[in-house]
Biopython code that builds the backbone (N, CA, C, O; Angstrom):
import numpy as np
from Bio.PDB.StructureBuilder import StructureBuilder

atoms = [
    (1, "MET", "N", (82.356, 77.387, -90.545)),
    (1, "MET", "CA", (81.949, 78.373, -90.001)),
    (1, "MET", "C", (81.126, 78.174, -89.200)),
    (1, "MET", "O", (80.102, 78.849, -89.306)),
    (2, "HIS", "N", (81.191, 77.482, -88.418)),
    (2, "HIS", "CA", (79.954, 77.234, -87.143)),
    (2, "HIS", "C", (80.260, 77.333, -86.070)),
    (2, "HIS", "O", (79.691, 76.969, -85.041)),
    (3, "ALA", "N", (81.909, 78.227, -86.362)),
    (3, "ALA", "CA", (81.929, 78.958, -84.631)),
    (3, "ALA", "C", (81.527, 80.354, -84.331)),
    (3, "ALA", "O", (81.782, 81.102, -83.387)),
    (4, "LEU", "N", (80.853, 80.480, -85.369)),
    (4, "LEU", "CA", (79.615, 81.849, -85.467)),
    (4, "LEU", "C", (78.624, 81.721, -85.829)),
    (4, "LEU", "O", (78.298, 81.001, -86.773)),
    (5, "SER", "N", (77.623, 82.667, -84.887)),
    (5, "SER", "CA", (76.977, 82.753, -85.108)),
    (5, "SER", "C", (75.627, 83.915, -87.119)),
    (5, "SER", "O", (75.946, 85.086, -87.323)),
    (6, "ILE", "N", (75.133, 83.646, -87.530)),
    (6, "ILE", "CA", (75.579, 84.548, -88.811)),
    (6, "ILE", "C", (75.818, 86.033, -88.569)),
    (6, "ILE", "O", (76.613, 86.807, -89.104)),
    (7, "PRO", "N", (74.532, 86.292, -87.215)),
    (7, "PRO", "CA", (74.368, 87.695, -87.011)),
    (7, "PRO", "C", (75.975, 88.092, -86.320)),
    (7, "PRO", "O", (75.955, 89.192, -85.766)),
    (8, "THR", "N", (76.867, 87.627, -86.286)),
    (8, "THR", "CA", (77.965, 87.577, -85.522)),
    (8, "THR", "C", (79.364, 87.429, -86.464)),
    (8, "THR", "O", (80.548, 87.616, -86.181)),
    (9, "TRP", "N", (78.728, 87.030, -87.642)),
    (9, "TRP", "CA", (79.446, 86.782, -88.835)),
    (9, "TRP", "C", (79.126, 88.074, -89.833)),
    (9, "TRP", "O", (79.891, 88.371, -90.751)),
    (10, "ILE", "N", (77.716, 88.916, -89.498)),
    (10, "ILE", "CA", (77.675, 89.696, -90.090)),
    (10, "ILE", "C", (78.151, 90.996, -89.461)),
    (10, "ILE", "O", (78.421, 92.012, -90.101)),
    (11, "ILE", "N", (78.213, 90.881, -88.357)),
    (11, "ILE", "CA", (78.732, 92.569, -88.081)),
    (11, "ILE", "C", (80.745, 92.080, -87.855)),
    (11, "ILE", "O", (81.374, 93.132, -87.744)),
    (12, "HIS", "N", (81.662, 90.868, -87.784)),
    (12, "HIS", "CA", (83.095, 90.929, -88.384)),
    (12, "HIS", "C", (82.411, 91.609, -89.481)),
    (12, "HIS", "O", (82.060, 92.762, -89.229)),
    (13, "VAL", "N", (82.169, 91.191, -90.537)),
    (13, "VAL", "CA", (82.468, 91.059, -92.107)),
    (13, "VAL", "C", (82.309, 93.238, -91.809)),
    (13, "VAL", "O", (83.228, 93.954, -92.206)),
    (14, "SER", "N", (81.613, 93.578, -91.420)),
    (14, "SER", "CA", (81.154, 94.820, -91.468)),
    (14, "SER", "C", (82.617, 95.454, -90.724)),
    (14, "SER", "O", (83.671, 95.934, -91.141)),
    (15, "SER", "N", (82.117, 95.203, -89.618)),
    (15, "SER", "CA", (83.261, 96.172, -89.435)),
    (15, "SER", "C", (84.802, 95.707, -89.817)),
    (15, "SER", "O", (85.761, 96.134, -89.174)),
    (16, "VAL", "N", (84.949, 94.767, -90.952)),
    (16, "VAL", "CA", (86.689, 95.550, -91.397)),
    (16, "VAL", "C", (86.140, 95.872, -92.485)),
    (16, "VAL", "O", (86.977, 96.472, -93.158)),
    (17, "ILE", "N", (84.792, 95.758, -93.226)),
    (17, "ILE", "CA", (84.586, 96.655, -94.069)),
    (17, "ILE", "C", (84.777, 98.384, -94.141)),
    (17, "ILE", "O", (85.319, 99.174, -94.914)),
    (18, "GLU", "N", (83.800, 98.491, -92.536)),
    (18, "GLU", "CA", (83.997, 99.745, -92.514)),
    (18, "GLU", "C", (85.334, 100.131, -91.992)),
    (18, "GLU", "O", (85.915, 101.167, -92.315)),
    (19, "TRP", "N", (85.711, 99.388, -91.306)),
    (19, "TRP", "CA", (86.975, 99.743, -91.151)),
    (19, "TRP", "C", (88.122, 100.591, -92.668)),
    (19, "TRP", "O", (88.499, 101.753, -92.815)),
    (20, "ILE", "N", (88.306, 99.536, -93.385)),
    (20, "ILE", "CA", (88.645, 99.908, -95.251)),
    (20, "ILE", "C", (88.054, 100.846, -95.666)),
    (20, "ILE", "O", (88.785, 101.395, -96.490)),
    (21, "VAL", "N", (86.824, 101.531, -95.539)),
    (21, "VAL", "CA", (86.613, 102.680, -96.223)),
    (21, "VAL", "C", (86.860, 103.626, -95.470)),
    (21, "VAL", "O", (86.852, 104.702, -96.068)),
    (22, "ALA", "N", (87.251, 103.742, -93.561)),
    (22, "ALA", "CA", (87.533, 104.205, -92.676)),
    (22, "ALA", "C", (89.254, 104.866, -93.171)),
    (22, "ALA", "O", (89.419, 106.084, -93.109)),
    (23, "MET", "N", (89.937, 104.338, -93.443)),
    (23, "MET", "CA", (90.954, 104.261, -94.190)),
    (23, "MET", "C", (91.502, 105.026, -94.768)),
    (23, "MET", "O", (92.561, 105.638, -94.629)),
    (24, "TRP", "N", (90.060, 104.964, -96.072)),
    (24, "TRP", "CA", (90.287, 105.643, -97.622)),
    (24, "TRP", "C", (89.605, 106.983, -97.384)),
    (24, "TRP", "O", (89.829, 107.961, -98.097)),
    (25, "LEU", "N", (88.644, 106.990, -96.210)),
    (25, "LEU", "CA", (87.666, 107.867, -96.428)),
    (25, "LEU", "C", (89.298, 109.350, -95.366)),
    (25, "LEU", "O", (89.414, 110.554, -95.593)),
    (26, "ILE", "N", (89.969, 108.670, -94.576)),
    (26, "ILE", "CA", (91.074, 110.174, -94.055)),
    (26, "ILE", "C", (92.136, 109.533, -94.967)),
    (26, "ILE", "O", (93.091, 109.846, -94.255)),
    (27, "TRP", "N", (92.818, 108.747, -96.196)),
    (27, "TRP", "CA", (93.579, 109.106, -96.295)),
    (27, "TRP", "C", (93.222, 110.368, -98.073)),
    (27, "TRP", "O", (93.998, 110.847, -98.901)),
    (28, "ARG", "N", (91.397, 110.442, -97.877)),
    (28, "ARG", "CA", (90.839, 111.355, -98.905)),
    (28, "ARG", "C", (90.846, 112.976, -97.728)),
    (28, "ARG", "O", (90.746, 114.147, -98.095)),
    (29, "TYR", "N", (90.956, 112.590, -96.703)),
    (29, "TYR", "CA", (90.362, 113.839, -95.776)),
    (29, "TYR", "C", (92.238, 114.337, -96.378)),
    (29, "TYR", "O", (92.433, 115.161, -97.271)),
    (30, "GLY", "N", (93.227, 113.691, -95.716)),
    (30, "GLY", "CA", (94.393, 114.084, -95.830)),
    (30, "GLY", "C", (94.275, 114.732, -97.161)),
    (30, "GLY", "O", (93.824, 115.867, -97.004)),
    (31, "GLU", "N", (94.538, 114.418, -98.604)),
    (31, "GLU", "CA", (94.795, 114.995, -99.603)),
    (31, "GLU", "C", (94.136, 116.046, -99.439)),
    (31, "GLU", "O", (94.885, 117.017, -99.335)),
    (32, "LEU", "N", (92.872, 116.337, -99.355)),
    (32, "LEU", "CA", (92.271, 117.120, -99.739)),
    (32, "LEU", "C", (92.017, 118.094, -98.658)),
    (32, "LEU", "O", (90.828, 118.413, -98.687)),
    (33, "THR", "N", (92.830, 118.839, -97.481)),
    (33, "THR", "CA", (93.195, 119.510, -96.622)),
    (33, "THR", "C", (94.835, 119.981, -96.627)),
    (33, "THR", "O", (95.405, 120.984, -96.198)),
    (34, "GLY", "N", (95.340, 118.664, -97.381)),
    (34, "GLY", "CA", (97.204, 118.836, -97.596)),
    (34, "GLY", "C", (97.322, 118.576, -96.865)),
    (34, "GLY", "O", (98.222, 117.766, -97.088)),
    (35, "ASN", "N", (97.092, 118.516, -95.491)),
    (35, "ASN", "CA", (97.899, 117.578, -94.744)),
    (35, "ASN", "C", (98.352, 116.181, -94.574)),
    (35, "ASN", "O", (97.640, 115.310, -94.073)),
    (36, "ARG", "N", (99.732, 115.961, -95.069)),
    (36, "ARG", "CA", (100.097, 114.504, -94.852)),
    (36, "ARG", "C", (100.012, 114.064, -93.285)),
    (36, "ARG", "O", (99.274, 113.094, -93.459)),
    (37, "ASN", "N", (100.153, 114.076, -92.404)),
    (37, "ASN", "CA", (99.793, 113.777, -91.183)),
    (37, "ASN", "C", (98.738, 112.526, -90.898)),
    (37, "ASN", "O", (98.979, 111.408, -90.442)),
    (38, "TRP", "N", (97.615, 113.051, -91.285)),
    (38, "TRP", "CA", (96.350, 111.934, -91.513)),
    (38, "TRP", "C", (96.484, 111.198, -92.731)),
    (38, "TRP", "O", (95.571, 110.482, -93.144)),
    (39, "TRP", "N", (97.697, 111.352, -93.395)),
    (39, "TRP", "CA", (98.920, 109.863, -93.973)),
    (39, "TRP", "C", (98.516, 108.954, -93.282)),
    (39, "TRP", "O", (97.720, 108.045, -93.516)),
    (40, "SER", "N", (99.367, 109.350, -91.990)),
    (40, "SER", "CA", (99.437, 108.376, -90.887)),
    (40, "SER", "C", (98.327, 107.407, -90.462)),
    (40, "SER", "O", (98.057, 106.215, -90.316)),
    (41, "LEU", "N", (97.900, 108.523, -90.364)),
    (41, "LEU", "CA", (96.798, 107.946, -89.655)),
    (41, "LEU", "C", (95.951, 106.528, -90.349)),
    (41, "LEU", "O", (95.445, 105.613, -89.699)),
    (42, "SER", "N", (95.978, 106.662, -91.717)),
    (42, "SER", "CA", (95.558, 106.201, -92.191)),
    (42, "SER", "C", (96.429, 104.246, -92.555)),
    (42, "SER", "O", (96.180, 103.052, -92.723)),
    (43, "PHE", "N", (97.408, 105.188, -92.476)),
    (43, "PHE", "CA", (98.560, 103.860, -92.751)),
    (43, "PHE", "C", (98.531, 103.051, -90.888)),
    (43, "PHE", "O", (98.784, 101.887, -90.580)),
    (44, "ALA", "N", (98.177, 104.076, -90.099)),
    (44, "ALA", "CA", (97.908, 103.297, -88.696)),
    (44, "ALA", "C", (97.791, 102.133, -88.357)),
    (44, "ALA", "O", (98.279, 101.140, -87.816)),
    (45, "MET", "N", (96.578, 102.824, -89.107)),
    (45, "MET", "CA", (94.723, 101.960, -88.973)),
    (45, "MET", "C", (95.334, 99.996, -89.674)),
    (45, "MET", "O", (94.680, 98.988, -89.406)),
    (46, "LEU", "N", (96.754, 99.974, -90.597)),
    (46, "LEU", "CA", (96.531, 98.947, -90.857)),
    (46, "LEU", "C", (96.548, 97.632, -90.021)),
    (46, "LEU", "O", (95.836, 96.628, -89.994)),
    (47, "PRO", "N", (97.788, 98.106, -89.267)),
    (47, "PRO", "CA", (97.727, 96.514, -88.487)),
    (47, "PRO", "C", (96.874, 96.290, -87.670)),
    (47, "PRO", "O", (97.037, 95.211, -87.100)),
    (48, "ALA", "N", (95.212, 97.386, -87.071)),
    (48, "ALA", "CA", (94.002, 96.852, -86.391)),
    (48, "ALA", "C", (93.162, 95.953, -87.537)),
    (48, "ALA", "O", (92.418, 94.974, -87.490)),
    (49, "LEU", "N", (93.692, 96.824, -88.589)),
    (49, "LEU", "CA", (93.151, 96.167, -89.803)),
    (49, "LEU", "C", (93.269, 94.501, -90.074)),
    (49, "LEU", "O", (92.264, 93.796, -90.171)),
    (50, "ILE", "N", (94.411, 94.069, -90.165)),
    (50, "ILE", "CA", (95.382, 92.791, -89.917)),
    (50, "ILE", "C", (94.731, 92.213, -88.782)),
    (50, "ILE", "O", (93.736, 91.487, -88.780)),
    (51, "SER", "N", (95.365, 92.592, -87.885)),
    (51, "SER", "CA", (94.245, 91.940, -86.718)),
    (51, "SER", "C", (92.751, 91.551, -86.816)),
    (51, "SER", "O", (92.375, 90.475, -86.350)),
    (52, "ALA", "N", (91.920, 92.381, -87.395)),
    (52, "ALA", "CA", (90.900, 91.847, -88.077)),
    (52, "ALA", "C", (90.255, 90.923, -88.466)),
    (52, "ALA", "O", (89.130, 90.511, -88.186)),
    (53, "MET", "N", (91.215, 90.524, -89.307)),
    (53, "MET", "CA", (91.354, 89.538, -90.385)),
    (53, "MET", "C", (91.540, 88.297, -90.743)),
    (53, "MET", "O", (91.296, 87.440, -91.592)),
    (54, "CYS", "N", (92.497, 88.734, -88.970)),
    (54, "CYS", "CA", (93.230, 87.455, -88.480)),
    (54, "CYS", "C", (92.247, 86.948, -88.114)),
    (54, "CYS", "O", (91.960, 85.811, -88.490)),
    (55, "ALA", "N", (91.447, 87.670, -87.263)),
    (55, "ALA", "CA", (90.200, 87.362, -86.407)),
    (55, "ALA", "C", (88.950, 85.989, -87.018)),
    (55, "ALA", "O", (88.451, 84.956, -86.572)),
    (56, "CYS", "N", (88.896, 87.039, -88.624)),
    (56, "CYS", "CA", (87.998, 86.153, -89.151)),
    (56, "CYS", "C", (88.435, 85.473, -89.771)),
    (56, "CYS", "O", (87.811, 84.430, -89.963)),
    (57, "THR", "N", (89.499, 85.626, -90.315)),
    (57, "THR", "CA", (90.269, 83.709, -91.018)),
    (57, "THR", "C", (90.196, 82.988, -90.197)),
    (57, "THR", "O", (90.192, 81.976, -90.898)),
    (58, "TRP", "N", (90.105, 82.496, -88.861)),
    (58, "TRP", "CA", (90.224, 81.428, -87.701)),
    (58, "TRP", "C", (88.808, 81.108, -87.246)),
    (58, "TRP", "O", (88.407, 79.993, -86.913)),
    (59, "HIS", "N", (88.107, 82.233, -87.277)),
    (59, "HIS", "CA", (86.631, 81.826, -87.174)),
    (59, "HIS", "C", (86.074, 80.743, -88.396)),
    (59, "HIS", "O", (85.418, 79.708, -88.283)),
    (60, "TYR", "N", (86.633, 81.453, -89.631)),
    (60, "TYR", "CA", (86.150, 81.034, -90.637)),
    (60, "TYR", "C", (86.075, 79.758, -90.680)),
    (60, "TYR", "O", (85.074, 79.096, -90.953)),
    (61, "PHE", "N", (87.468, 79.256, -90.326)),
    (61, "PHE", "CA", (88.215, 77.804, -90.733)),
    (61, "PHE", "C", (88.060, 76.967, -88.773)),
    (61, "PHE", "O", (88.655, 76.025, -88.250)),
    (62, "ASP", "N", (86.887, 78.004, -88.214)),
    (62, "ASP", "CA", (85.928, 77.069, -87.236)),
    (62, "ASP", "C", (87.280, 76.624, -86.092)),
    (62, "ASP", "O", (87.607, 75.522, -85.650)),
    (63, "ASN", "N", (87.717, 77.676, -85.921)),
    (63, "ASN", "CA", (89.109, 78.143, -84.416)),
    (63, "ASN", "C", (90.202, 76.683, -84.281)),
    (63, "ASN", "O", (90.750, 76.057, -83.373)),
    (64, "SER", "N", (90.113, 76.625, -85.700)),
    (64, "SER", "CA", (91.029, 75.445, -85.685)),
    (64, "SER", "C", (92.303, 75.653, -85.332)),
    (64, "SER", "O", (93.049, 76.533, -85.761)),
    (65, "GLU", "N", (92.690, 74.274, -84.017)),
    (65, "GLU", "CA", (94.748, 74.511, -83.359)),
    (65, "GLU", "C", (95.521, 74.712, -84.671)),
    (65, "GLU", "O", (96.480, 75.484, -84.640)),
    (66, "SER", "N", (95.240, 74.170, -85.682)),
    (66, "SER", "CA", (96.438, 74.124, -86.620)),
    (66, "SER", "C", (96.368, 75.654, -86.714)),
    (66, "SER", "O", (97.410, 75.755, -86.066)),
    (67, "LEU", "N", (95.985, 77.168, -87.004)),
    (67, "LEU", "CA", (95.975, 77.943, -87.065)),
    (67, "LEU", "C", (95.933, 78.935, -86.066)),
    (67, "LEU", "O", (95.378, 80.026, -86.191)),
    (68, "GLU", "N", (96.760, 78.379, -84.697)),
    (68, "GLU", "CA", (96.139, 79.371, -83.223)),
    (68, "GLU", "C", (97.048, 80.334, -83.552)),
    (68, "GLU", "O", (97.077, 81.420, -82.973)),
    (69, "TRP", "N", (98.156, 79.883, -84.860)),
    (69, "TRP", "CA", (99.363, 81.572, -84.332)),
    (69, "TRP", "C", (98.292, 82.649, -85.019)),
    (69, "TRP", "O", (98.664, 83.820, -84.947)),
    (70, "LEU", "N", (97.289, 82.464, -85.534)),
    (70, "LEU", "CA", (96.880, 83.358, -85.419)),
    (70, "LEU", "C", (96.243, 84.101, -85.222)),
    (70, "LEU", "O", (95.635, 84.889, -85.948)),
    (71, "VAL", "N", (96.322, 83.858, -83.492)),
    (71, "VAL", "CA", (95.380, 84.372, -82.635)),
    (71, "VAL", "C", (96.364, 85.295, -81.895)),
    (71, "VAL", "O", (96.084, 86.354, -81.332)),
    (72, "THR", "N", (97.794, 84.591, -82.015)),
    (72, "THR", "CA", (99.302, 85.703, -81.513)),
    (72, "THR", "C", (99.015, 86.894, -82.631)),
    (72, "THR", "O", (98.763, 88.095, -82.527)),
    (73, "LEU", "N", (99.179, 85.961, -83.783)),
    (73, "LEU", "CA", (99.183, 87.464, -84.806)),
    (73, "LEU", "C", (98.257, 88.429, -84.343)),
    (73, "LEU", "O", (98.612, 89.600, -84.211)),
    (74, "GLN", "N", (96.724, 87.936, -83.999)),
    (74, "GLN", "CA", (96.234, 88.923, -84.379)),
    (74, "GLN", "C", (96.673, 90.081, -82.617)),
    (74, "GLN", "O", (97.053, 91.252, -82.622)),
    (75, "ALA", "N", (96.446, 89.256, -81.470)),
    (75, "ALA", "CA", (96.957, 90.613, -80.324)),
    (75, "ALA", "C", (98.668, 90.798, -80.466)),
    (75, "ALA", "O", (99.194, 90.752, -79.354)),
    (76, "THR", "N", (99.447, 90.957, -81.362)),
    (76, "THR", "CA", (100.401, 91.727, -81.480)),
    (76, "THR", "C", (100.183, 92.597, -82.462)),
    (76, "THR", "O", (100.772, 93.673, -82.563)),
    (77, "MET", "N", (99.213, 92.118, -83.333)),
    (77, "MET", "CA", (98.824, 93.121, -84.151)),
    (77, "MET", "C", (97.415, 94.251, -83.854)),
    (77, "MET", "O", (96.932, 95.256, -84.376)),
    (78, "THR", "N", (97.255, 93.698, -83.132)),
    (78, "THR", "CA", (96.632, 95.082, -82.082)),
    (78, "THR", "C", (96.936, 96.105, -80.887)),
    (78, "THR", "O", (96.591, 97.153, -80.341)),
    (79, "LEU", "N", (98.095, 94.723, -80.879)),
    (79, "LEU", "CA", (98.948, 95.944, -80.198)),
    (79, "LEU", "C", (99.984, 97.423, -80.931)),
    (79, "LEU", "O", (100.192, 98.636, -80.929)),
    (80, "VAL", "N", (100.300, 96.229, -81.421)),
    (80, "VAL", "CA", (101.304, 97.320, -82.369)),
    (80, "VAL", "C", (100.372, 99.084, -83.412)),
    (80, "VAL", "O", (100.482, 100.289, -83.641)),
    (81, "GLY", "N", (99.495, 97.770, -83.653)),
    (81, "GLY", "CA", (98.400, 99.135, -84.079)),
    (81, "GLY", "C", (97.760, 100.364, -83.340)),
    (81, "GLY", "O", (97.366, 101.474, -83.696)),
    (82, "ASN", "N", (97.847, 99.520, -81.878)),
    (82, "ASN", "CA", (97.928, 101.004, -80.147)),
    (82, "ASN", "C", (98.419, 101.558, -80.499)),
    (82, "ASN", "O", (98.090, 102.649, -80.967)),
    (83, "PHE", "N", (99.816, 100.919, -80.432)),
    (83, "PHE", "CA", (101.125, 102.426, -80.434)),
    (83, "PHE", "C", (101.268, 102.996, -82.010)),
    (83, "PHE", "O", (102.177, 103.826, -82.019)),
    (84, "THR", "N", (100.689, 102.833, -83.318)),
    (84, "THR", "CA", (100.839, 103.012, -84.571)),
    (84, "THR", "C", (99.601, 104.128, -84.355)),
    (84, "THR", "O", (99.870, 105.319, -84.515)),
    (85, "LEU", "N", (99.053, 103.963, -84.208)),
    (85, "LEU", "CA", (97.050, 104.922, -84.136)),
    (85, "LEU", "C", (97.250, 105.796, -83.125)),
    (85, "LEU", "O", (96.607, 106.845, -83.089)),
    (86, "TRP", "N", (98.291, 105.433, -82.047)),
    (86, "TRP", "CA", (98.909, 106.707, -80.964)),
    (86, "TRP", "C", (99.949, 107.967, -81.798)),
    (86, "TRP", "O", (99.888, 109.195, -81.859)),
    (87, "ALA", "N", (100.931, 106.880, -82.395)),
    (87, "ALA", "CA", (102.143, 107.969, -82.338)),
    (87, "ALA", "C", (100.975, 108.491, -83.580)),
    (87, "ALA", "O", (100.280, 109.398, -83.121)),
    (88, "ALA", "N", (100.610, 108.138, -85.001)),
    (88, "ALA", "CA", (99.366, 108.625, -85.910)),
    (88, "ALA", "C", (98.851, 110.377, -85.066)),
    (88, "ALA", "O", (99.495, 111.383, -85.363)),
    (89, "ALA", "N", (97.970, 110.433, -84.321)),
    (89, "ALA", "CA", (96.998, 110.901, -83.756)),
    (89, "ALA", "C", (98.234, 111.715, -83.040)),
    (89, "ALA", "O", (98.309, 112.941, -83.122)),
    (90, "PHE", "N", (99.109, 110.988, -82.394)),
    (90, "PHE", "CA", (100.347, 112.528, -81.709)),
    (90, "PHE", "C", (100.866, 114.010, -83.116)),
    (90, "PHE", "O", (100.934, 115.230, -82.963)),
    (91, "LEU", "N", (101.216, 112.851, -84.770)),
    (91, "LEU", "CA", (101.276, 113.332, -85.361)),
    (91, "LEU", "C", (100.125, 114.912, -86.114)),
    (91, "LEU", "O", (100.314, 115.977, -86.701)),
    (92, "ILE", "N", (99.614, 114.547, -85.876)),
    (92, "ILE", "CA", (98.071, 115.188, -86.242)),
    (92, "ILE", "C", (97.823, 116.573, -85.362)),
    (92, "ILE", "O", (97.555, 117.731, -85.680)),
    (93, "TRP", "N", (98.102, 115.699, -83.746)),
    (93, "TRP", "CA", (97.897, 116.736, -82.928)),
    (93, "TRP", "C", (99.054, 118.170, -83.221)),
    (93, "TRP", "O", (98.708, 119.310, -83.530)),
    (94, "ARG", "N", (100.283, 117.733, -83.037)),
    (94, "ARG", "CA", (101.689, 117.840, -83.164)),
    (94, "ARG", "C", (101.299, 119.399, -84.765)),
    (94, "ARG", "O", (101.758, 120.534, -84.637)),
    (95, "SER", "N", (100.475, 118.996, -85.962)),
    (95, "SER", "CA", (100.830, 119.580, -86.778)),
    (95, "SER", "C", (99.792, 120.556, -86.606)),
    (95, "SER", "O", (99.975, 121.654, -87.132)),
    (96, "THR", "N", (98.611, 120.327, -85.889)),
    (96, "THR", "CA", (97.657, 121.575, -85.925)),
    (96, "THR", "C", (98.095, 122.269, -84.548)),
    (96, "THR", "O", (97.683, 123.363, -84.162)),
    (97, "ASN", "N", (99.084, 121.366, -83.815)),
    (97, "ASN", "CA", (98.963, 122.391, -82.982)),
    (97, "ASN", "C", (100.353, 123.616, -82.843)),
    (97, "ASN", "O", (100.505, 124.477, -81.977)),
    (98, "SER", "N", (101.555, 123.174, -84.480)),
    (98, "SER", "CA", (101.957, 123.919, -85.107)),
    (98, "SER", "C", (101.505, 125.208, -86.113)),
    (98, "SER", "O", (102.078, 126.243, -86.452)),
    (99, "ILE", "N", (100.026, 124.541, -86.451)),
    (99, "ILE", "CA", (99.864, 125.417, -87.712)),
    (99, "ILE", "C", (99.097, 126.685, -86.307)),
    (99, "ILE", "O", (98.856, 127.801, -86.768)),
    (100, "LYS", "N", (98.873, 126.557, -85.271)),
    (100, "LYS", "CA", (98.009, 127.731, -84.455)),
    (100, "LYS", "C", (99.311, 128.749, -83.694)),
    (100, "LYS", "O", (99.196, 129.832, -83.120)),
    (101, "THR", "N", (100.253, 128.106, -83.896)),
    (101, "THR", "CA", (100.818, 128.470, -83.028)),
    (101, "THR", "C", (101.561, 129.724, -84.143)),
    (101, "THR", "O", (101.914, 130.815, -83.696)),
    (102, "THR", "N", (101.749, 129.272, -85.933)),
    (102, "THR", "CA", (101.835, 129.949, -86.176)),
    (102, "THR", "C", (100.699, 131.126, -86.907)),
    (102, "THR", "O", (101.178, 132.075, -87.529)),
    (103, "ASN", "N", (99.824, 131.039, -86.830)),
    (103, "ASN", "CA", (98.768, 131.829, -87.311)),
    (103, "ASN", "C", (98.929, 133.041, -86.121)),
    (103, "ASN", "O", (98.615, 134.216, -86.310)),
    (104, "THR", "N", (99.500, 132.483, -84.833)),
    (104, "THR", "CA", (99.280, 133.254, -83.919)),
    (104, "THR", "C", (100.563, 134.348, -84.099)),
    (104, "THR", "O", (100.493, 135.566, -84.261)),
    (105, "ASP", "N", (101.587, 133.605, -84.024)),
    (105, "ASP", "CA", (103.208, 134.497, -84.520)),
    (105, "ASP", "C", (102.912, 135.400, -85.615)),
    (105, "ASP", "O", (103.509, 136.477, -85.612)),
    (106, "THR", "N", (101.901, 135.091, -86.773)),
    (106, "THR", "CA", (101.252, 135.971, -87.874)),
    (106, "THR", "C", (100.173, 137.367, -87.183)),
    (106, "THR", "O", (100.431, 138.526, -87.510)),
    (107, "ILE", "N", (99.322, 137.138, -86.493)),
    (107, "ILE", "CA", (98.475, 138.208, -85.989)),
    (107, "ILE", "C", (99.474, 139.069, -85.261)),
    (107, "ILE", "O", (99.706, 140.258, -85.480)),
    (108, "LYS", "N", (100.158, 138.098, -84.150)),
    (108, "LYS", "CA", (101.115, 139.529, -83.738)),
    (108, "LYS", "C", (101.951, 140.514, -84.666)),
    (108, "LYS", "O", (102.152, 141.727, -84.731)),
    (109, "SER", "N", (102.275, 139.546, -85.242)),
    (109, "SER", "CA", (103.741, 140.906, -86.057)),
    (109, "SER", "C", (102.838, 141.399, -86.966)),
    (109, "SER", "O", (103.373, 142.003, -87.895)),
    (110, "ASP", "N", (101.151, 141.311, -87.011)),
    (110, "ASP", "CA", (100.898, 142.726, -87.583)),
    (110, "ASP", "C", (100.717, 143.399, -87.045)),
    (110, "ASP", "O", (100.517, 144.522, -87.507)),
]
sb = StructureBuilder()
sb.init_structure("model")
sb.init_model(0)
sb.init_chain("A")
sb.init_seg("    ")
for serial, (resi, resn, name, xyz) in enumerate(atoms, 1):
    if name == "N":
        sb.init_residue(resn, " ", resi, " ")
    sb.init_atom(name, np.array(xyz, "f"), 0.0, 1.0, " ", f" {name:<3s}", serial, name[0])
structure = sb.get_structure()
């Protein structure tokens, strides 16, 4: 555990906790609004969480060479996470865009 200072550990651990809380809050928002596309965002955040946990694990074991595969997994999960977050954001955008179109059509027909 000598790879990182105590303040850096605090930042790493609090960031992971913060990300988990954000995932839960986004899930709850999807439940409250009835828009399941927000659930996709919550799931899309999972690869980034895995990436962060890989980094914390590798640092916890003093950046051991035997665990260097975690660095590759972290990079891969970051890449995958960027794409999943983009896809989830697109789904949310599309769902809100279709709601606006539906509301506009309803107003025009009245």
